[in-house]
N, C-alpha and C positions, 0 to 999 in steps of 0.2 A: 154251743159252737163260738161265742166268745171267746173260751179259755182256749181253744183249739187255736184260731184266728193269733190269740196273744203268744201262745208258743211257737208257731208255726213264726210268728215277725219278730220274736227275738231271734230265734236259729236263725232266719234270717240275715239280722245285722250283727248278731257276734260272727256268719260265715261270711260276710261281706266286709266289715271290720278286715278281719283277717286275710281276705284277699287285696284289701287294700293296702294293708300292710305290706304284705309280701308282696307287690306289684311297684308298689312304692318306693322301696328299699332295692329293688333291684333295678328298675329306672332310674333310681340318682346312681347305682353304679358303675350303668353304664354310660349315662351322663359327664361324673365324673371322672372316668378312664380308670378306675379303683385295680388295682396292682394284685388283685387276688380271685376278678374277674378277667380284666381284659385281654388278658396272654391269651385265655384259654380261649375266647370267646374270636379272639381273632386265628387261633389255631382252628378253632371248625371251619373259617373259610370267609367267615364276612367279611365287608371292607368297613373299616371305621364310619365311614359317613354313615352306611346303614347303622350303627350299631346306636350313634348319637339319635338316630332319627326311633327308633324305637324304643328307648329309652325314655325321645321328649312323648312318645304315643301311651307309652306305660303310665305317666304322670298325669298324661289327659286324660284317660279312662280311669283313674284311679278317682279322680276331681269327678268325673261323671258319675262314679258308682256311688260317693258318698252325698249328691245330691238329689234330695228327696223328688219325687214328680215326672221325674225321666225317662218313663219306663224304658220308651222305642230304645234313646240312644242308650239307657243301661244291656239294653239288648245286643246292641252293636257292640258296646264295649266289653261286655261276656263272651260274642263271635270273637271279637280281636286278641283276647288272652286266650281265647280257648286255639285258634289257630298258633298261638305264642307257643304254646305248651305243647303243643300237638309235634311243630317244630324244634321246640325244646329237647324232646323226645329222641325225637331223630338225630339230631344233633349230637346228644348223647350218644346214640348208637355208633356214630360215624367216627368218635375218639374212641369209644371203647370206656366210656365213663358211665357205670351201674348206679352210680350215687346219683349223676342228671337224669338219668330214665325215672329212677324209684321217684325224685322230687318232682317229676313232669309228670307222671301219673298220681301221683295223690293231690296234686294241684289244678289236674283235668278232676279227676272226682269234685274236689270240693265247690272247683265250677261249677259245673252238672248238676250238684246238690241246692246251687246257691240259685239256678237258673229255675230247678223245679219250683225252689222257694219262692220266687218272683212270680212265676203261674200262678202258683197258687195262694197268692197274696191277692194277687189282681180279680183272681176267680172269686176271691171270697170279698172284695173291695165290689166286683159288681155287682153281685149278689145283693148287699147293702144299699146300693142306689138306686135300684131297680123298685 
């Protein structure tokens, strides 16, 4: 059972770091009004103040994901990122961007797998502490 727990832990942290990198880059690009993404986000109908706020929230979520032992806050961060990718999918459809939709679906799947692994890790940890 220990080796299965180690595999789950390694996979969990690998996916978590992948998500952290993705959302950190996305948040940074929104905060800095990166010309490769900012005009498209404006075209989707989002106001500038919302884009800045979203970028700050993503960075805060990334920090939360990377700090160990914040189980409930991690769940909130994952929930926030889930809403973000759902709306990214909808926004991608609104401007007929298949690439944005595909990216949103891939990130959504990684988020769900990461959340499932978080729950599995909690389950193993509660069995050990009992």
